[in-house]
N, C-alpha and C positions, 0 to 999 in steps of 0.2 A: 669808635666804628666797630670794635670787638663785642661791647654791650650791644650794639645794634643787630648785629649776626647772631649773638645767642637769644636775642629775644625772638628773632624770627624762627631760629630752630625749634625754640620751645612752643611757639605757636603751631608750628608745621606738626610737631610729634603729639600734640595735645587730642587732635581727631583719631590718630592713630591709637592711642592708650584708650580712649573712650570706647572705640570700634573694637579693641582687644578684648573688652569686657565682656562681650558676647551676649548670648542668650540663654536663659534656662527654661527647658520644657518641661512642662508638668502635665499631669493628668488630674481629672477631676478626682479629689479627695486624696491626692499623693502629696506628701509633705518632703521637704528636702533642707538640708542644714546649711546655712552659709557662715564661713569664717571671715572675720572682718580683721584687717591688719591692725588698726588702731584701735582707741576706746570710742566706741559709737554713744554719741549723745542724744540724737534723735533720728528717727528712721520715717522716712516718707514712702506711701505708696499711693499710685494715682487712682486705683480704682478697687476698693475693697470688695466689690461685688464679684470681681474676677479672681482677686487672691487676697490672702490674710497673712499676718505675720506674727511671731511670738519672740519677744526678746527673751534670750536664755541667760546671758551676762553680757559685759560690755564687748566682748568679742565673738559671740555667736548669736545668730538670729536664724529662726525656723520660719520658712514661708511654705504655705499651703494654697493648692489649687481648688478653687471653689466653682466658677462656671467658665465655660469657654471663651475666650478671649484673649487679650493681652494687656498689660500694665507695666509701668515703671516701678522699679524698687530703688530708692536711694538712701544711704546713710551718711550720717555727718557726724564730726567730732564736736567737742565744746567750742571750738574757735569757728565752727560753721564750715570747715574744710570737707570736702566730698571724699569720704572713704572708699564707697563702693556704688555703682551704677550698673543696675542689671536691669534688662528686659524679660518680663515674665511671661510666658506664653503657655496657656493652660488649653489643653485638647481633651476630647472625649475620651473617656477610660475605656480600653479595649481588652482589659484583663479577664473579663467574663467570656470573651469571644475566644481568647487564646486558651483559656481552660477548657471550653467546649470542643476546641480543635484537637488540643491534647488528649481528650478523653476518646474522640472517634477516631483520631489519626494517631495512635502512640508513638509511632515510629518517625513521625514528620517533625522538622525542626522549622516552625513557622513563626514569624513575627507579624504582629498586627500594630500599625500607626495610622495617624491621619493627620489631615492639615485640613481645618474647617470641616466641610461635609464630606470631603474625599477621604477613602480608605487606601491604605499602601499595604499590600501584602509581600512579604519578603521571606528569605530562607531556602530550604531545599527539601525536595521529596524524593521518593525512590521512583515512582512511576508517573505517566501522564494522566493515568486515570485518576491518582490521587490528587494530583495538581488541579485537575477539572473539578472534581468533588469538594474540595476545600473553597474554591472559588464560588460554587453554587451554594455551599453552606453559608458563607459570609455575606454573600449577595442578597439570599432570602432573610438572613437575620437583620440585616440592616433594611430590607424593604426596598432594595435598589431596583431600578427598571432594567429588565434583561431584553438584550438583542443578539440576534444572531450574526456571529462574526464571520463563520464560513461553513459552508455544507458541502458534503460530499456525495456525489451520485453515481450510481452504474449506468453504464451505457451512454452513448452520445445523442441518440435520437430523442426528440422532444416528447414523443408519444410512451417511450419506454422508460425514461430516467425513473430510477428508484433511489430515494434519499436513505442513505445510511445514517440510522439514528445514533449509534454511539460513536461515530466520527463527528458529529456536529460541534462545532466550537462556538462556545456562548461568551459573551462579554456583558458586565453589568455597569451601567453608568454611575459613575463616581467610584468605582472601584479599579484599582491599578493593581495588576497581578504581575509581580516582580518574582514570583517564586520559580527557582530552577530545579530541573529534573538532575539528580546527581550524576546519573550515568545514562546516556541514551541509549537504548536498546534497539537492537536491531534484528528483525526477523527473516529467517530464510524459508521460503516456501518451495519446495520441490514437488512437481506435479509430474504425472504420466496420464497423457490422454490418448486411449485408445478406442478403436472401433471395432467392437466384436461383432462380427458378422456371421450368419448362418444362411448361405447361399444353395439353393438347392435348384437343379437342373435336369430336366429329363425329356429326352427325345425317344420317341418310339413310333415306329411304322415304316412306311415304303416310301423312299425318295426316287422320284422318278428323273431320271437324266442319263447322259451318255457318259460311260466311264466314272460313274460313282459322282460326277458333278450334280450342280443344281438343276432342277427340271427346266425344260424350256417350253414355251406356248407355240402352238402350231395354228396355223389358220383354219384347217379342218380335221375334224376327227379322224377321217380317212387317210390323212397324209402321214401317219405314223410309219416310221421304217423301223426295221428290226434294231437299228442301232439306236433310236430313240426310246424304244421301250426296255431300259436297262434298270433293272431295280437294285437299290441299295438298302439293305435293311439295317435299320439303327436302333440300337437300344443304349443308350448313353445316360449315365447319371453321374454327377459331380458335387461335391458337398467341401465347401472352404469355409476357413476361419479368418478372422479380422487382421488389424495390424495397429501398430503403434503410430499415432499421428504425430505427437510432438512430446518432447519432456524437457519443458522450461523449467529453469531453476532461477527463481528471482529472490532478491533480498531488498527489503524495505524498511525504513525506520519508522518505529512505532509511532503511529498517528498519522501515517502518510499512505499514499496509494501507488500502485504500479500496475504497468500494463503490458501486454505480449501480443504480438501479431505475427503469424507465419501464414502467408499468403498473397493477396494483392489487392488493387482497387480497381473496380469497374467503373469506366467513367460513362456518365449518363448525361446525353444533352438534353437541355430543355429550351423552349422558345418562350420569351416573355416580352411583350412591346415591341415585336419586330427584332429583337435581338437573341443570340443564342448564347446560352451559357453551359458551361461543363462542370457537372457535379461528380465527386468520386465516392464510391460505396464500398468499404471495405469488406473483403470476404476472406475465408480461409479458417484457421483455427486462431481464436482471438480470446484473450484472456484479460479481466480486470480484477485486481485484489485489493483489499484495504486490510491492515492489521493493526492492532493497538494491544500493548502488553497491560494486562492487569495485574491485581495483587497477587502474590505468590506464583509469580511466573507463569499465570494462566494467559493464553493468547486468543484474542477474539478476533475471528477472521471473516471477512465477507468476500464471497467468491461469486463472479459472474462469467462462467464459461460460455463459449459460443463455437460452433462449426457450421459452416455454411460452404456450399459449392454451387457452381453455376447449373441452373437447370435449363436445358434447352428444348424442352417439351413443348413449350408454346410459340416456338419460333415458327417462320414461315418464310416464303420466298420474298415476300413484300416487306418484311422488317426481320431484323436479327437483334434483338434485344433480349438477352435471357434473363431470365428470373434468377432469385437466390433460393436455394433449398437451405434453410436455416433450422437449427436446433439449439435451443439456448436454456440457461437455468441460472438461478440466483438463488444463493442460500447463505445463511450466517451461522456459523459454528463457533464453539468455545473447546479449545484443546490445551493440553500441558504440553511442556517441552518435549520434543520427540515423538510425540504421538502422531497417528496417521487417521485418515477416514475415508470413506469410498462414496463417491456419487455416481449413481446409475439410474437406469430407467428411462433415457432419453431415447424411446425406441422408434424404428422407422422400418414400415412394412410394405413391401410391393408383391404384386402377384400378377403376372402374366401368362395367357394360354394363347396358343396358335394352332391353326387347323390349315393344313394344305392338301388340297385334293385335285384330281383330275376331274373336268368339268363332266355331269352326266354319270360317268362311270364310278366316280367316287361316291355319289349319292346312293348307291345301290346298298341296301343293308346287307350286312355280312360280306358278300363278295366285294363290295366297295373298299372294304378295310385294305384290300391289296394295292389301293391307288390313292391311299390316304397317308397323310404324316401329321402327328400331332406333337406339341411341345408344350411344356409346362416350364415356369420359371418363378420361383419365389425367394425374394431378397429380404431378408430380416437383420437390422443392424441396431445395436445398442451402443450408446456412446457411455464410456465407463472413465471416471476421473478418479485417481488416487493421489491425495495430498498428503504430505508430510510438513510438520512446521518444526522449526528448531531456533533457539535463540541463539546468535552468532555474535563474534566479535572480530574486528578487522586484524589482519595478520601483517607483519613486517614484509618487506619486499624480498629478503634474502630466505624466507620460510616458503615462499611460492615455488613449486616444481612444474616447471613446463615440459610437457611431452617432448623428447627429442629422439633421433634417429641415429642408431649406430650403423654406419655404412660397412657392408660388407662386400666382397667381390662376388662376380658372377660365378666363378669356378667353385667357390666356398657354398653358395646357395645350391649349386648343382650337385655337389658331392653330399650336401645335407651335412656340413660339418658345422658345429656350433661354434659362435666366436667365443663363448665362455669358456675356454680351455685354461689349464694350467699352463706356466711357460714352456715346459718341455713339449706338452702336446702341440701347442699353438706352432712352437718352432718346426716340429715336424711337420705339421699342416702346411706351413709355408712353403716348406722344401718339397713337398709333394705336389702342390699347387703351381710351384715355379718350374717344376719340370713337365709341366702340362698334364699333371694327375697320375703320374707314374713314379714309383719308388725306385731310385738307382742304387 
């Protein structure tokens, strides 16, 4: 019974021992030395076109990879006992590719391996751009077929979509990109969107009306009364400047995009096949940005700012569907860490002239000026965008300081007493305030 159990255990362990012998990976032209525990009398290799061998002595054999493929390597002793059984897998040599990568990207730590016709990239690099460039280099050297994995576009309307070239992600058929970025970098973009306006308004002339109010219309020219003919001479001019529309502060991972909207959505109803649907159109201050960190911490930034407002100029009593008055720009810049740029030139100019007069009398040259009123209004606005980019890192929760309010009493604020007193002064102030503001 014991002999039977021992035989079964031996038969069970034999496949495990054979599996544990494993595989030896070689590249074309690569040689490896194999040590044999016993004295080898004969060596067998199943395909000498894939690999070859050279016996050094009874305990050492050198195997050489020749062509891509796999073959079995077995060594026997003088009694025909199997000493070693290995599977030799010969892959294509990527040493020249690795050397080319090392020359063009000296700070990258990249390995190139392969299984059959497939290429596997591994290791780590410092930036996303370096990762993409290495993939492109390997794909073109091997003549792999390229395809677009992802594209990034500005704006959401079909007619205005603009593809951002430096954000396009490519894939090569048969190339597995397992390269990792050592430290994912984040970009903070601080923007100030301001509308600088120069509004000029000028009123000059005679306003007819009672008590300086707006002029009134009468049925007949002869029905004027003394109270109706009250003239108010006006000569008014104003000059104003613009305002800051928004100051967004956005952070985005290198190679990704972010968006920002301050405004609202305008519902637009459309009829189709007897049904009614509602679509929403965004308006207000809108911003889309994409950022990618390049070598030497240079930041490539794509911006698409847009400022829109409701324009009710074309509405009437029959319909009340306002249009959108829009100013939009799209630009791509390259900046260093902490640098800024200004984007301007989005101009809007409006000019209005008005003339109010008394019929017939106001048409008389020179004398009719006493019965006329003219007005001029010119509006010129320019959209100015100031952007500052910085490389940022996340902080710990205990390093974040939130704004807090130190409450004070009404009497302290009334008597303009600062709460940051020394102990003796604060005690004196409390005594004064407890007595109703009087010192006893």
